[in-house]
C-alpha positions as CSV (number, residue, x, y, z in Angstrom):
1,M,-1.0,-23.1,-30.7
2,A,-1.1,-22.8,-26.9
3,S,0.6,-19.7,-25.4
4,K,3.4,-20.4,-22.9
5,K,2.7,-19.2,-19.4
6,E,5.4,-17.0,-18.0
7,P,6.8,-18.4,-14.8
8,S,6.1,-16.5,-11.6
9,F,8.7,-14.6,-9.6
10,E,8.8,-17.4,-7.0
11,E,9.2,-20.1,-9.7
12,Q,12.1,-18.2,-11.3
13,L,13.7,-17.6,-7.9
14,A,13.5,-21.4,-7.1
15,Q,15.0,-22.2,-10.5
16,L,17.9,-19.7,-9.8
17,Q,18.4,-21.2,-6.3
18,A,18.6,-24.7,-7.8
19,I,21.2,-23.6,-10.4
20,V,23.3,-22.0,-7.6
21,N,23.1,-25.1,-5.5
22,Q,24.2,-27.3,-8.4
23,L,27.1,-25.0,-9.2
24,E,28.2,-24.8,-5.6
25,Q,28.4,-28.6,-5.4
26,G,30.9,-28.6,-8.2
27,N,29.7,-31.9,-9.7
28,V,28.7,-30.4,-13.0
29,P,30.8,-30.8,-16.1
30,L,32.4,-27.5,-17.4
31,E,30.1,-27.2,-20.4
32,E,27.0,-27.7,-18.4
33,A,28.3,-25.4,-15.7
34,L,28.7,-22.6,-18.2
35,K,25.2,-23.2,-19.6
36,Q,23.8,-23.1,-16.0
37,F,25.8,-20.0,-15.2
38,Q,24.4,-18.2,-18.2
39,E,20.9,-19.3,-17.4
40,G,21.4,-18.1,-13.8
41,I,22.6,-14.6,-15.1
42,K,19.5,-14.4,-17.3
43,L,17.2,-15.4,-14.5
44,S,18.9,-12.9,-12.1
45,K,18.4,-10.0,-14.6
46,E,14.7,-11.0,-15.1
47,L,14.1,-11.2,-11.4
48,Q,15.8,-7.8,-10.8
49,G,13.6,-6.3,-13.5
50,K,10.5,-7.7,-11.7
51,L,11.7,-6.3,-8.4
52,T,12.3,-2.9,-10.0
53,N,8.8,-2.8,-11.5
54,A,7.3,-3.9,-8.2
55,E,9.3,-1.1,-6.4
56,K,8.0,1.5,-8.9
57,T,4.4,0.2,-8.4
58,L,4.7,0.4,-4.7
59,G,6.2,3.9,-4.9
60,H,2.9,5.3,-6.1
61,L,0.3,5.8,-3.4
62,I,-3.4,6.6,-3.7
63,D,-4.6,9.3,-1.4
64,D,-8.1,9.4,0.2
65,D,-9.4,11.3,-2.9
66,G,-8.2,8.7,-5.3
67,N,-5.3,10.7,-6.5
68,E,-2.0,9.0,-7.3
69,K,1.0,10.4,-5.4
70,V,4.6,9.5,-5.7
71,Y,6.1,8.2,-2.4
72,E,8.9,10.3,-1.1
73,G,10.9,9.0,1.9
74,T,10.8,10.9,5.1
75,D,13.1,11.2,8.1
76,D,10.7,9.0,10.1
77,D,11.2,6.1,7.7
78,P,10.3,2.9,9.7
79,S,13.0,1.0,7.9
80,N,15.6,2.6,10.2
81,N,13.8,1.4,13.3
82,G,13.0,5.0,14.4
83,G,16.6,6.0,14.6
84,G,16.1,9.1,12.5
85,N,19.4,10.8,11.8
86,R,21.0,9.5,15.0
87,G,23.7,6.9,15.0
88,Y,27.2,6.5,13.7
89,G,28.7,9.5,12.1
90,S,25.8,11.8,13.0
91,G,27.9,14.0,15.3
92,D,25.6,13.2,18.3
93,Q,28.0,11.7,20.8
94,V,27.0,10.7,24.3
95,K,29.2,12.4,26.9
96,G,29.6,10.7,30.1
């Protein structure tokens, strides 16, 4: 018996998007809409699990000596566009 290949993240995401599009159109009979909704929830949970696993994998870095280190965020996190702790609610107000 041939083993069933697990769909990729991208395939599952495309399937979820198709379900959402069909449900948004509102042309689906109630029973079918419920089935699609349940399938969408299942896909959403599977996708979230895959993202969580990917995040954990990316959270481990290998240093120059080949040792695994756990990533810990820093104040110079590039995701905040170099803003550091400046910004709204930081207490740093420009006086003019």
